[in-house]
C-alpha positions in Angstrom: 25.1 -63.2 -1.1 21.9 -61.2 -0.6 22.9 -60.5 3.0 26.1 -58.9 1.8 24.3 -56.8 -0.7 22.0 -55.5 2.1 25.1 -54.2 3.9 26.4 -52.2 1.0 24.1 -49.2 1.5 24.7 -48.8 5.2 28.4 -49.1 4.7 28.4 -46.5 1.9 26.3 -44.2 4.2 28.8 -44.6 7.0 31.8 -44.1 4.8 30.3 -41.1 3.1 29.4 -39.4 6.4 32.4 -40.3 8.5 32.5 -40.0 12.3 31.6 -36.3 12.5 28.9 -36.6 9.9 27.3 -39.6 11.6 27.2 -37.7 14.9 25.6 -34.7 13.1 23.0 -36.8 11.3 22.1 -38.5 14.6 21.8 -35.2 16.4 19.6 -33.8 13.6 17.3 -36.8 13.8 16.9 -36.4 17.6 16.4 -32.7 17.2 13.7 -33.3 14.5 11.8 -35.8 16.7 11.9 -33.4 19.7 10.7 -30.5 17.5 7.7 -32.6 16.5 7.0 -33.6 20.1 7.0 -29.9 21.2 4.7 -28.9 18.3 2.2 -31.8 18.7 2.2 -32.3 22.4 -1.3 -31.3 23.5 -2.8 -32.0 20.1 -2.2 -35.7 20.6 -1.8 -37.8 23.8 1.8 -38.3 24.8 1.8 -41.7 26.5 5.5 -41.6 27.6 6.9 -38.6 29.5 10.4 -39.9 29.1 13.0 -38.3 26.9 12.5 -38.4 23.2 15.3 -39.7 21.0 15.0 -40.3 17.3 11.3 -41.0 17.4 8.2 -39.7 19.2 5.2 -41.8 20.1 1.7 -40.3 20.4 -1.6 -42.0 21.0 -5.0 -41.3 19.3 -6.7 -41.3 22.7 -8.0 -37.7 22.3 -9.1 -38.2 18.7 -10.7 -41.6 19.4 -13.2 -39.9 21.7 -14.6 -38.3 18.4 -14.4 -41.5 16.4 -11.1 -40.7 14.7 -8.5 -43.5 14.9 -4.8 -43.5 14.2 -5.3 -45.4 10.9 -7.7 -42.8 9.7 -5.2 -40.0 10.4 -2.4 -42.0 8.7 -4.5 -42.4 5.6 -5.3 -38.7 5.6 -1.6 -37.9 5.7 -1.1 -39.9 2.5 -3.6 -37.6 0.8 -1.2 -34.7 1.7 1.7 -36.6 0.2 3.3 -37.7 3.5 4.4 -41.2 4.4 2.1 -42.3 7.2 3.7 -42.9 10.6 4.0 -46.3 12.1 0.5 -47.3 13.5 1.0 -50.7 15.2 4.1 -50.1 17.2 4.8 -50.0 20.1 2.2 -52.6 20.9 1.8 -51.4 24.5 0.3 -48.1 23.3 -3.3 -48.2 22.1 -3.7 -46.2 18.9 0.0 -45.7 18.6 1.4 -43.1 16.3 5.2 -43.5 16.1 6.8 -40.6 14.1 10.4 -41.0 13.1 11.6 -38.0 11.2 14.9 -38.5 9.5 17.9 -36.2 9.8 17.3 -34.9 6.3 13.9 -33.4 7.0 13.9 -29.6 6.9 12.0 -27.5 9.4 9.7 -26.4 6.6 8.8 -30.0 5.9 8.3 -30.7 9.6 6.0 -27.7 9.8 4.0 -28.9 6.9 3.5 -32.3 8.7 2.5 -30.5 11.9 0.0 -28.3 10.0 -1.5 -31.4 8.3 -1.8 -33.3 11.6 -3.3 -30.3 13.5 -5.6 -29.3 10.7 -7.3 -32.6 9.8 -6.5 -34.8 12.8 -6.9 -32.7 15.9 
């Protein structure tokens, strides 16, 4: 029964958005991830030069030279009211920082995240 309950929210989301809405939300999530990549590339190491889809992965390689690790930066983001990015995946990237902006994030909110990352973590 618990498994069935876990499927209710995704089903409601799919039904509420419909085919066109699902396409739009997917495109918005991809656009948001690419926006963050463009704004933060150069501030953080980009270990993969491949196309960015719904998430962007950076490394703390540049910051680690100064003793600042990905966990430190994630904790600092919490001080600014942001949910910290994923810090331990993908496991093939040392100091991974996987940022997955949702389709509902506004450009203003993304810019606040960029400002916080560049101000305190660069």
